[in-house]
C-alpha positions as CSV (number, residue, x, y, z in Angstrom):
1,X,4.4,-32.6,-15.4
2,X,6.0,-31.1,-18.5
3,X,4.5,-30.8,-21.8
4,X,3.6,-34.3,-22.9
5,X,4.3,-33.7,-26.4
6,X,7.9,-33.9,-25.8
7,X,8.1,-37.9,-24.8
8,X,8.2,-38.8,-28.5
9,X,11.4,-36.6,-29.2
10,X,12.7,-37.4,-25.9
11,X,12.4,-41.3,-26.5
12,X,14.0,-41.0,-30.2
13,X,16.6,-38.9,-29.1
14,X,17.7,-40.8,-26.1
15,X,17.7,-44.1,-28.5
16,X,19.5,-42.6,-31.3
17,X,22.1,-40.9,-29.2
18,X,22.7,-44.2,-27.3
19,X,21.9,-42.7,-23.8
20,X,19.1,-44.8,-23.1
21,X,19.8,-47.1,-20.3
22,X,16.5,-48.8,-20.2
23,X,13.0,-48.5,-21.0
24,X,9.9,-50.8,-19.6
25,X,6.7,-50.7,-21.5
26,X,3.7,-52.0,-19.5
27,X,0.0,-51.9,-19.1
28,X,-1.7,-52.7,-22.5
29,X,-4.1,-50.7,-24.0
30,X,-7.7,-52.6,-24.1
31,X,-7.3,-53.4,-27.9
32,X,-3.7,-54.8,-27.7
33,X,-4.0,-57.5,-30.3
34,X,-2.4,-60.0,-27.9
35,X,0.8,-58.2,-27.4
36,X,3.2,-59.4,-24.8
37,X,2.1,-57.7,-21.5
38,X,5.8,-56.3,-20.8
39,X,8.5,-55.1,-23.3
40,X,11.8,-54.0,-21.8
41,X,14.1,-52.4,-24.2
42,X,18.2,-52.2,-23.2
43,X,21.4,-51.5,-25.1
44,X,23.6,-54.5,-26.1
45,X,26.8,-54.9,-27.6
46,X,26.7,-57.6,-30.2
47,X,29.3,-59.1,-32.5
48,X,27.6,-57.0,-35.3
49,X,27.8,-53.8,-33.3
50,X,25.7,-51.9,-30.8
51,X,21.9,-52.7,-30.8
52,X,18.9,-52.1,-28.6
53,X,17.3,-55.5,-27.4
54,X,13.6,-55.7,-27.2
55,X,12.7,-58.3,-24.6
56,X,9.3,-59.5,-24.8
57,X,7.8,-61.0,-21.7
58,X,4.9,-63.2,-22.5
59,X,3.4,-65.9,-19.9
60,X,5.6,-68.7,-19.9
61,X,8.2,-67.4,-22.2
62,X,10.6,-64.5,-22.9
63,X,11.4,-63.7,-26.4
64,X,14.2,-61.0,-27.8
65,X,14.7,-59.1,-30.8
66,X,17.9,-57.0,-31.7
67,X,17.6,-53.7,-33.5
68,X,19.8,-50.8,-34.8
69,X,19.3,-47.4,-32.8
70,X,16.9,-46.0,-35.8
71,X,14.9,-49.1,-36.0
72,X,14.4,-49.5,-32.2
73,X,13.4,-45.6,-31.9
74,X,10.5,-46.3,-34.5
75,X,9.4,-49.3,-33.1
76,X,9.4,-48.1,-29.4
77,X,7.6,-45.1,-30.3
78,X,4.9,-47.1,-32.4
79,X,4.6,-49.4,-29.5
80,X,3.8,-46.8,-26.9
81,X,1.2,-45.0,-29.6
82,X,-0.5,-48.4,-30.3
83,X,0.2,-51.0,-27.3
84,X,0.9,-49.6,-24.3
85,X,-0.5,-47.2,-21.7
86,X,2.9,-46.7,-19.3
87,X,6.5,-46.5,-19.7
88,X,9.2,-46.0,-17.5
89,X,12.3,-44.6,-19.5
90,X,15.8,-44.5,-18.0
91,X,18.4,-42.1,-19.8
92,X,21.5,-40.8,-18.5
93,X,19.9,-37.4,-18.0
94,X,16.6,-38.2,-16.5
95,X,13.9,-40.8,-15.6
96,X,10.7,-40.4,-17.7
97,X,7.7,-41.6,-16.5
98,X,5.0,-41.6,-19.4
99,X,1.4,-42.3,-18.7
100,X,-1.4,-42.6,-21.0
101,X,-5.2,-41.9,-20.1
102,X,-8.0,-44.3,-21.3
103,X,-8.6,-41.7,-24.2
104,X,-5.0,-42.0,-25.2
105,X,-4.0,-38.5,-23.8
106,X,-0.3,-38.6,-22.6
107,X,1.3,-37.2,-19.3
108,X,5.0,-37.0,-18.8
109,X,6.8,-36.6,-15.5
110,X,10.6,-36.1,-15.4
111,X,12.7,-37.4,-12.6
112,X,16.4,-37.4,-11.5
113,X,18.1,-40.0,-13.3
114,X,18.5,-43.4,-11.4
115,X,20.6,-44.8,-14.3
116,X,23.1,-42.2,-13.5
117,X,22.9,-43.3,-9.6
118,X,23.1,-46.8,-10.7
119,X,26.4,-46.1,-12.4
120,X,27.7,-44.2,-9.2
121,X,26.9,-47.4,-7.4
122,X,29.0,-49.4,-9.8
123,X,31.9,-46.8,-8.9
124,X,33.7,-49.2,-6.4
125,X,33.6,-52.1,-8.8
126,X,35.0,-49.9,-11.8
127,X,37.8,-49.0,-9.2
128,X,38.6,-52.6,-8.9
129,X,39.2,-52.7,-12.6
130,X,43.0,-52.8,-13.7
131,X,42.3,-49.9,-16.0
132,X,40.4,-47.4,-14.2
133,X,38.4,-45.0,-16.4
134,X,38.4,-42.2,-13.7
135,X,42.2,-41.7,-14.7
136,X,41.6,-42.6,-18.6
137,X,44.6,-44.3,-20.0
138,X,45.6,-42.4,-23.4
139,X,45.5,-45.5,-25.5
140,X,41.9,-46.1,-24.4
141,X,40.8,-42.6,-25.6
142,X,42.9,-43.1,-29.0
143,X,41.0,-46.3,-29.6
144,X,37.6,-44.7,-28.9
145,X,36.6,-46.8,-26.0
146,X,36.9,-44.0,-23.4
147,X,35.9,-40.4,-23.9
148,X,38.5,-37.8,-22.7
149,X,36.5,-37.4,-19.5
150,X,37.0,-41.0,-18.7
151,X,33.5,-42.1,-19.6
152,X,33.1,-45.9,-21.2
153,X,31.0,-45.2,-24.5
154,X,28.3,-47.2,-24.8
155,X,29.0,-49.2,-27.5
156,X,32.4,-50.0,-26.3
157,X,31.4,-51.4,-22.6
158,X,32.0,-54.9,-23.7
159,X,35.5,-54.2,-25.2
160,X,36.2,-52.3,-22.4
161,X,35.2,-55.2,-20.0
162,X,37.4,-57.6,-22.1
163,X,40.3,-55.5,-21.9
164,X,40.1,-55.4,-18.0
165,X,39.6,-59.3,-18.2
166,X,42.6,-59.9,-20.2
167,X,44.8,-57.8,-17.9
168,X,43.5,-59.6,-14.9
169,X,44.7,-62.9,-16.5
170,X,48.0,-61.4,-17.1
171,X,48.4,-60.2,-13.6
172,X,47.7,-63.9,-12.4
173,X,51.1,-65.1,-14.0
174,X,52.9,-61.9,-14.2
175,X,55.3,-63.1,-11.4
176,X,56.3,-65.8,-13.9
177,X,58.0,-63.4,-16.2
178,X,61.6,-62.4,-15.8
179,X,62.4,-59.8,-12.8
180,X,65.8,-59.1,-13.7
181,X,66.1,-58.2,-17.2
182,X,64.1,-56.8,-20.1
183,X,61.0,-59.0,-20.8
184,X,60.2,-59.8,-24.4
185,X,56.6,-60.2,-25.5
186,X,55.2,-61.2,-28.7
187,X,51.8,-60.9,-30.1
188,X,50.8,-63.1,-33.0
189,X,47.6,-61.9,-35.1
190,X,47.4,-58.7,-33.1
191,X,44.9,-57.0,-35.5
192,X,43.9,-53.5,-34.1
193,X,45.8,-54.2,-31.2
194,X,43.4,-53.3,-28.4
195,X,44.9,-55.8,-25.8
196,X,48.6,-55.2,-27.3
197,X,48.4,-51.6,-26.3
198,X,46.8,-52.6,-23.0
199,X,49.4,-55.1,-22.1
200,X,52.2,-52.5,-22.6
201,X,50.2,-49.9,-20.4
202,X,50.0,-52.4,-17.6
203,X,53.7,-53.4,-17.8
204,X,55.5,-50.4,-19.0
205,X,53.5,-47.7,-17.7
206,X,51.9,-48.9,-14.5
207,X,54.2,-51.3,-13.4
208,X,57.3,-49.6,-14.7
209,X,58.8,-52.9,-16.0
210,X,61.4,-53.1,-18.6
211,X,59.6,-54.7,-21.7
212,X,59.1,-54.7,-25.1
213,X,56.5,-55.9,-27.1
214,X,56.2,-57.1,-30.8
215,X,53.0,-57.1,-32.5
216,X,52.6,-59.3,-35.7
217,X,49.8,-59.4,-38.2
218,X,49.3,-60.0,-42.1
219,X,47.4,-56.8,-42.6
220,X,49.8,-54.1,-44.0
221,X,47.4,-51.3,-43.3
222,X,46.4,-52.4,-39.7
223,X,50.2,-52.7,-38.8
224,X,50.9,-49.2,-40.3
225,X,48.0,-47.7,-38.2
226,X,48.9,-49.5,-34.8
227,X,52.8,-48.4,-35.6
228,X,51.5,-44.9,-36.1
229,X,49.5,-44.9,-32.7
230,X,52.4,-46.3,-30.8
231,X,54.7,-43.6,-32.0
232,X,52.0,-40.8,-30.9
233,X,51.6,-42.1,-27.7
234,X,55.6,-42.4,-27.0
235,X,55.4,-46.2,-26.4
236,X,58.9,-46.3,-27.5
237,X,59.4,-50.3,-26.9
238,X,56.3,-51.2,-28.8
239,X,56.7,-52.3,-32.5
240,X,54.3,-53.5,-35.0
241,X,55.5,-55.6,-38.0
242,X,53.8,-57.3,-40.8
243,X,54.4,-60.9,-41.2
244,X,53.3,-64.5,-40.9
245,X,53.5,-66.6,-37.5
246,X,55.1,-69.5,-39.1
247,X,57.8,-67.7,-40.9
248,X,58.6,-65.2,-38.3
249,X,62.4,-65.8,-37.3
250,X,63.5,-62.4,-35.8
251,X,63.9,-63.7,-32.2
252,X,65.7,-66.2,-30.6
253,X,63.9,-65.7,-27.4
254,X,60.6,-64.4,-25.9
255,X,59.3,-64.6,-22.4
256,X,55.6,-64.3,-23.3
257,X,53.6,-65.1,-26.3
258,X,50.1,-63.9,-26.8
259,X,47.6,-65.2,-29.7
260,X,44.1,-64.3,-29.8
261,X,41.8,-65.7,-32.3
262,X,44.3,-66.9,-34.9
263,X,42.6,-69.2,-37.3
264,X,42.8,-73.0,-37.4
265,X,46.4,-74.4,-37.2
266,X,47.8,-70.7,-36.8
267,X,47.2,-70.9,-33.1
268,X,49.4,-74.3,-33.2
269,X,52.3,-72.3,-35.2
270,X,52.1,-69.8,-32.3
271,X,52.3,-72.4,-29.6
272,X,55.0,-74.2,-31.4
273,X,56.9,-70.9,-31.7
274,X,56.4,-69.8,-28.0
275,X,57.7,-73.4,-26.9
276,X,60.7,-73.1,-29.1
277,X,61.6,-69.4,-27.6
278,X,61.2,-70.9,-24.2
279,X,58.4,-68.7,-23.2
280,X,57.6,-68.4,-19.6
281,X,54.1,-67.3,-20.0
282,X,51.7,-68.4,-23.3
283,X,48.0,-66.9,-23.6
284,X,46.2,-68.3,-26.5
285,X,42.4,-67.6,-27.6
286,X,41.9,-70.3,-30.5
287,X,39.5,-69.7,-33.5
288,X,38.4,-71.9,-36.3
289,X,39.3,-75.4,-35.5
290,X,38.8,-77.3,-38.6
291,X,42.2,-79.6,-38.8
292,X,40.8,-82.3,-36.4
293,X,37.2,-81.9,-37.8
294,X,38.4,-83.6,-41.0
295,X,40.4,-86.4,-39.0
296,X,38.5,-87.4,-36.2
297,X,37.0,-90.9,-36.2
298,X,35.9,-93.4,-33.7
299,X,33.4,-96.3,-34.1
300,X,32.1,-95.9,-30.5
301,X,31.5,-92.3,-31.0
302,X,29.6,-92.3,-34.2
303,X,26.2,-91.3,-32.7
304,X,27.7,-88.0,-31.9
305,X,30.0,-87.9,-34.9
306,X,27.1,-88.4,-37.3
307,X,25.9,-85.1,-36.6
308,X,27.8,-82.3,-38.3
309,X,27.2,-80.0,-35.6
310,X,28.1,-82.0,-32.9
311,X,30.9,-83.4,-34.7
312,X,32.2,-79.5,-35.2
313,X,31.8,-78.6,-31.5
314,X,33.3,-82.1,-30.2
315,X,36.3,-81.5,-32.6
316,X,36.8,-78.1,-31.5
317,X,37.0,-79.4,-27.8
318,X,39.4,-82.1,-28.9
319,X,41.6,-79.6,-30.7
320,X,41.9,-77.8,-27.4
321,X,42.6,-80.5,-25.2
322,X,45.4,-81.8,-27.5
323,X,46.9,-78.1,-27.2
324,X,46.6,-78.3,-23.3
325,X,47.9,-81.6,-22.8
326,X,51.0,-81.4,-25.2
327,X,51.9,-78.1,-23.5
328,X,51.6,-80.0,-20.1
329,X,53.9,-82.8,-21.4
330,X,56.6,-80.0,-22.1
331,X,56.3,-78.7,-18.4
332,X,53.7,-76.1,-18.4
333,X,51.0,-75.6,-16.1
334,X,47.8,-75.2,-18.2
335,X,44.4,-73.6,-17.3
336,X,41.5,-73.2,-19.8
337,X,39.8,-70.3,-18.9
338,X,36.5,-68.3,-19.8
339,X,37.8,-65.1,-21.5
340,X,34.5,-63.2,-21.9
341,X,30.8,-63.8,-21.5
342,X,29.6,-66.3,-24.3
343,X,26.7,-64.2,-25.0
344,X,29.2,-62.2,-27.3
345,X,31.1,-64.6,-28.8
346,X,31.4,-68.6,-28.7
347,X,35.1,-68.5,-29.0
348,X,35.6,-67.4,-25.7
349,X,38.0,-70.0,-24.3
350,X,41.4,-68.9,-23.3
351,X,44.4,-71.2,-22.8
352,X,46.9,-69.9,-20.4
353,X,50.0,-71.6,-19.7
354,X,53.0,-71.0,-17.4
355,X,56.3,-73.0,-17.2
356,X,56.2,-75.3,-14.1
357,X,58.7,-77.7,-12.7
358,X,57.8,-81.1,-11.9
359,X,54.4,-83.2,-12.7
360,X,54.5,-86.6,-14.3
361,X,55.1,-85.9,-17.8
362,X,55.6,-89.6,-18.8
363,X,52.2,-90.4,-17.7
364,X,50.9,-87.3,-19.4
365,X,52.2,-88.1,-22.7
366,X,51.2,-91.9,-22.3
367,X,47.5,-90.7,-21.7
368,X,47.8,-88.1,-24.7
369,X,49.1,-91.1,-26.8
370,X,45.8,-93.1,-26.2
371,X,43.7,-90.3,-26.6
372,X,45.3,-89.3,-29.8
373,X,45.3,-93.0,-31.2
374,X,41.7,-93.8,-29.7
375,X,40.4,-90.7,-31.9
376,X,42.5,-91.6,-35.0
377,X,44.0,-88.1,-35.2
378,X,47.4,-86.7,-36.1
379,X,47.6,-83.1,-34.6
380,X,49.5,-80.3,-36.4
381,X,50.8,-79.2,-33.0
382,X,52.5,-82.6,-32.1
383,X,54.3,-82.5,-35.6
384,X,55.2,-79.1,-35.0
385,X,56.8,-79.8,-31.9
386,X,58.7,-82.8,-33.1
387,X,61.8,-83.4,-31.3
388,X,60.7,-81.8,-27.9
389,X,58.2,-84.8,-27.4
390,X,59.0,-88.3,-26.3
391,X,58.7,-90.8,-29.1
392,X,55.6,-92.5,-29.8
């Protein structure tokens, strides 16, 4: 046992420094006021940033509340002061067993960290990742995902998994890229370029392929920052340019085109550009599909289309179905894959297309035309691919 007065300071410090892995609060005080019998606190990475999730376990249901670290620390302390008599607090440094007597006197027991041992048990799984944190890639350190020692920062766990998931998907189709010459890759709407740097590291550094990658984005300050980092990392065949997808004319040919979260028809412009370049591999995560929302019309589907939310979701699925089928008509093998956990973003569908031979393209076109006409739509992508598709 150690000085029990330390428990508040230890808990607040663990939460605010983001070293808390889990806390389980249980055994209600006699005057609990109907509070849930158990509350579990754990770190989560949301679209809004790093949070601590309070998971309230009540008979027949579980509810959640996500708080920033400072607010989470205040609430956790208050719950233990007023509601619960027991807590198991797991941090990176230690496990803390906190008990309150019936008179409210605390007792604190410190044990070796099981959170650390759990991470050690995950070690083998981490080794299977494309990017091994044990040998930290310099770009991951520069982008603030890993510490120099190779530790994945708590608030970047999801980004680290996303990068590895993307690279796994690339490896599945990497053999489709040319083996006997320099491979040209274009990343449209590259943003801060986590995945662009990862792609360069995988192909140029790990696999020692001859490649050049061009990242394109509209934001001048982001492009300047990425270009500076590429030079710092000595990634000599990685360039970043400011520009618009539809107006980019510097290349006549590219082997792989990546477009992640390009809004609305910007995704279609990138797909059309990829086809015009004869790209062997296309990887696209669409975003903000509004075009067909304004067009789709079918009397039989009126019970669905009458509801705005359902129409929006249906239109997004129609949009990606159109994209997949048109690429198939043009000779690509297309897969629609879950990119990352939908808990973190609803825009998690990835279109992966690799050039293939064979296939009944005439039948696929006929089915597409029936689908298009049945919904009364005129997709941008079909118009952008005019001259490459069959008539009709």
